[in-house]
C-alpha positions in Angstrom: 84.5 38.8 78.2 86.9 38.9 75.5 86.8 36.3 72.6 89.8 33.7 72.3 92.4 34.5 70.0 92.4 31.9 67.1 95.7 30.2 66.1 97.0 30.9 62.4 99.6 29.3 60.6 101.8 30.1 57.7 100.1 26.9 56.0 96.7 28.5 56.4 98.1 31.3 54.7 99.3 29.5 52.7 96.9 27.8 51.3 94.8 30.5 51.1 96.8 32.2 48.6 97.5 29.0 46.2 93.6 28.2 46.8 94.8 25.1 48.2 97.1 22.6 49.9 99.5 21.3 48.2 99.5 17.2 47.7 101.6 16.0 44.6 104.4 15.3 43.8 106.9 16.6 40.4 106.8 13.4 39.2 103.1 13.2 39.2 102.4 16.6 37.8 105.2 16.0 35.2 103.3 12.3 34.3 100.1 14.5 33.5 101.2 16.8 31.5 103.1 14.0 29.8 106.4 15.5 30.1 109.6 14.0 31.9 110.2 14.9 34.8 113.4 16.4 34.2 111.6 19.1 31.9 109.0 19.6 34.5 112.1 20.7 36.8 113.2 22.9 34.6 110.1 24.5 34.3 109.8 24.9 38.4 113.7 25.7 38.2 112.8 28.8 35.4 110.0 30.1 37.7 112.8 30.5 40.0 112.5 27.6 42.8 114.3 25.5 44.2 114.5 21.5 43.1 111.5 20.1 45.5 112.5 16.7 45.4 110.2 13.9 46.3 108.1 16.1 48.2 104.6 16.6 47.5 105.3 20.3 46.9 102.7 20.8 44.0 99.0 21.7 43.6 96.4 21.2 40.3 97.0 24.4 39.5 100.7 23.9 39.2 99.5 21.0 37.2 96.5 23.1 35.4 99.3 25.4 34.4 102.2 22.7 33.5 99.7 21.2 30.9 98.5 24.6 29.2 102.5 25.1 29.3 103.3 22.2 27.2 100.4 21.9 25.1 101.3 25.6 23.8 104.5 23.5 23.1 103.0 20.4 21.2 100.5 23.0 19.3 103.5 24.4 17.8 102.7 27.4 19.1 106.1 27.8 20.7 108.9 25.4 21.2 109.7 24.3 24.5 113.3 26.4 25.0 110.9 29.4 23.8 108.9 28.1 26.5 111.6 28.2 29.3 112.3 32.0 28.8 108.8 33.1 29.3 108.8 31.0 31.9 111.8 32.9 33.6 110.6 36.3 32.9 107.0 35.2 34.5 109.0 34.1 37.3 111.7 37.1 37.6 108.8 39.4 37.2 106.3 37.8 39.5 109.0 37.3 42.1 109.8 41.0 42.1 106.4 41.8 42.4 105.8 39.2 45.2 108.6 40.8 47.5 107.0 44.7 46.8 103.8 43.8 47.6 104.4 42.2 51.1 107.1 45.0 51.7 104.0 47.4 50.6 101.8 45.8 53.0 103.9 45.0 55.6 102.5 48.1 57.4 99.2 47.9 56.6 99.5 44.5 58.6 100.7 45.6 61.5 98.5 48.5 61.1 95.8 46.0 61.6 97.6 44.3 64.2 97.5 47.6 66.2 93.9 48.0 66.3 90.6 47.0 67.8 90.3 44.1 64.7 93.6 42.5 65.9 93.8 39.1 65.8 96.4 38.6 67.7 99.2 37.6 64.6 100.6 38.8 61.6 99.8 35.6 59.9 95.5 36.5 60.9 95.4 39.9 59.6 97.6 39.0 56.5 94.8 36.3 55.9 92.3 38.9 56.1 94.4 41.1 53.4 94.3 38.2 50.9 90.9 37.6 51.4 90.1 40.6 50.7 92.9 42.5 48.1 93.5 38.4 46.7 90.7 39.0 43.5 90.7 42.5 42.9 94.6 42.8 42.4 94.7 39.8 40.6 92.1 41.3 37.6 94.1 44.1 38.2 97.0 42.0 37.6 95.7 40.9 34.2 94.7 44.2 33.3 98.2 45.6 33.9 99.7 43.1 32.3 97.1 43.3 29.2 97.9 46.9 29.2 101.7 46.9 28.8 101.4 44.0 26.4 99.8 46.2 23.7 102.1 48.8 24.8 105.1 46.6 24.2 103.9 45.4 20.9 103.1 49.2 20.1 106.8 49.9 20.8 108.6 46.9 18.3 106.9 49.1 15.9 107.3 52.5 17.0 111.3 51.9 17.6 111.6 50.4 14.8 112.7 46.8 15.0 115.3 45.9 12.7 112.4 43.0 10.7 116.2 40.9 10.9 115.4 40.8 14.9 112.6 42.1 16.5 114.6 42.6 19.9 117.1 45.7 18.5 115.8 48.7 18.6 117.5 52.3 18.4 116.9 54.1 21.6 118.0 56.5 23.7 119.0 55.7 27.5 119.0 57.5 30.6 120.8 56.1 34.0 119.9 58.8 37.1 122.3 57.9 39.9 122.0 59.3 43.3 125.0 60.9 44.6 127.3 59.1 47.4 124.5 57.0 48.4 126.5 54.0 49.8 127.9 55.9 52.3 125.0 58.0 53.4 123.2 54.4 53.3 126.0 53.2 56.4 124.8 56.2 58.0 120.7 55.4 58.3 118.9 53.2 59.6 116.9 50.2 57.1 113.4 52.0 57.8 115.0 55.2 56.1 117.0 53.7 53.6 113.8 52.1 52.7 111.8 55.3 52.3 114.4 56.9 50.6 114.5 54.6 48.1 111.3 54.4 47.5 110.6 58.3 47.1 114.0 57.9 44.5 112.1 55.3 42.4 108.3 56.5 42.3 109.4 60.3 41.4 111.9 59.2 38.9 109.1 56.3 37.6 106.5 59.5 37.7 109.0 61.8 35.5 110.0 59.0 33.1 106.6 58.2 32.0 105.3 61.9 31.6 107.0 62.2 28.9 106.2 58.4 27.1 109.6 56.9 28.2 109.9 53.8 30.7 111.7 52.4 34.0 114.0 49.5 32.7 115.0 48.6 35.8 115.9 50.2 39.5 118.9 49.4 41.8 118.1 51.1 44.9 120.3 53.9 44.1 119.6 54.3 40.4 117.2 54.0 37.7 117.9 52.8 34.5 115.1 54.5 31.9 114.7 54.5 27.9 112.8 56.9 25.3 112.5 56.6 21.4 112.8 60.2 21.4 116.1 61.8 22.5 114.8 65.0 22.9 111.8 63.7 25.6 115.0 61.9 26.9 116.4 64.5 27.6 113.1 66.4 29.4 113.1 63.5 31.4 116.8 63.8 32.7 116.8 67.8 33.0 113.0 66.5 35.1 114.5 63.9 36.9 117.2 66.6 38.6 114.6 68.4 39.2 112.5 66.9 40.9 115.2 65.0 43.1 117.8 68.0 43.5 115.2 69.9 44.6 113.7 67.5 47.5 115.7 67.9 50.6 114.9 64.7 52.0 117.1 62.9 48.7 121.1 63.3 48.3 121.7 65.0 45.0 121.9 62.9 42.0 123.7 63.1 38.6 121.9 61.8 35.2 124.0 60.3 31.8 122.2 60.3 28.5 123.4 57.7 25.3 121.7 56.8 22.2 121.8 54.0 19.7 120.9 50.3 19.2 120.1 48.1 22.0 119.2 44.4 22.2 115.7 44.4 24.4 115.4 40.8 26.0 113.7 39.5 29.0 112.7 42.8 29.9 116.0 44.0 30.3 118.7 46.9 27.3 121.7 45.8 26.5 124.3 47.3 24.4 126.8 49.7 23.9 124.0 52.8 24.9 123.5 51.8 28.4 127.6 51.4 29.4 127.8 55.2 28.0 125.2 56.2 30.0 126.0 54.6 33.5 129.6 55.5 32.7 128.4 59.3 32.3 127.2 59.1 35.4 130.7 58.9 36.9 132.0 62.2 35.3 128.5 64.2 36.0 128.7 66.8 38.0 125.5 67.1 41.5 122.5 68.0 39.4 123.4 67.6 35.7 122.4 65.7 33.1 125.6 65.2 30.6 125.4 63.5 27.5 127.9 61.6 24.6 128.9 64.3 21.4 126.2 62.5 19.4 123.1 63.1 21.4 124.1 66.7 21.9 123.7 67.1 17.7 120.4 65.7 17.7 118.8 68.1 20.7 117.4 71.5 19.0 119.5 74.1 19.9 115.9 76.4 20.1 115.4 74.2 23.1 118.8 73.1 25.0 122.3 74.8 25.3 125.0 72.4 25.1 128.4 72.8 26.4 131.7 70.5 25.6 133.5 69.4 28.6 136.5 68.6 28.9 137.7 64.8 27.3 138.2 62.5 29.5 138.9 58.3 30.0 135.8 56.6 29.8 136.1 52.7 31.1 135.2 51.0 27.8 134.9 53.6 25.4 138.4 55.3 25.6 138.9 58.8 25.8 135.1 60.6 25.6 134.6 64.1 25.9 131.2 64.8 27.5 128.5 67.3 26.6 126.5 69.0 29.6 123.2 69.7 28.9 121.1 72.8 30.2 117.2 74.1 28.9 117.4 77.5 27.4 
């Protein structure tokens, strides 16, 4: 006789992930931490969550987190505005990580439900994954954060950040963009689009990391990366063209590079080089890398062939003479 299937609920999954059931209001959490309710709400919104009103939407974990953060402010370690910025950075990063994790594990949930150990509910299999992966992944998360934190501190020194403004550094910015992605995505199913984006992003990330660069963000059909060395940045761009261009599953790609001072804030970069790199992709030929003249001058002629292209207007920069680059 087949054993009866258990009934699983979303509340069970939420409690398993949070480690407890929400039972506190925002006012109770704020009072316990010794802060005004509005400050608690501001930090909650910074994490990316809507105002819970008077609902009992908070846990002891929320109370502990708020108390720790408020304690850092009270000790003078950071001011409240800085605490909000840090909280927003954590919230945005974790939101994306959580979406990525759920999307990645969705296939495994479906696989479990199709096998002999099916629970009769996707929530049941999700509960199993949460139990088996929760602690190992949490440890991996902390380990990865520490490693990236150490690398970020080292980059501030390596990139020559100005003493007066630790956010400003001189780097080479690269922008890789798939050709005609919008038209192609209108012809493909959702699963095919997702696979295509995953392949593109993973291929680019491997090339960037292999040249000691850093992916700043991905936008589905494009990848923004930086490198403190223009030569390595150019090799990255050419490497992306090589691995993407020869993959029959992917559209062609074009890459733009520009060097200059950028502002690094909340894991993103801003400044003229970012805009220039993006603009250059719009005039680059398929499976080609082009750059601005200033970056081209930084490339050793023993390693690269550079060819000035006809001047053309680029929005926000006037008339620019792009330079096409190839390896010898």
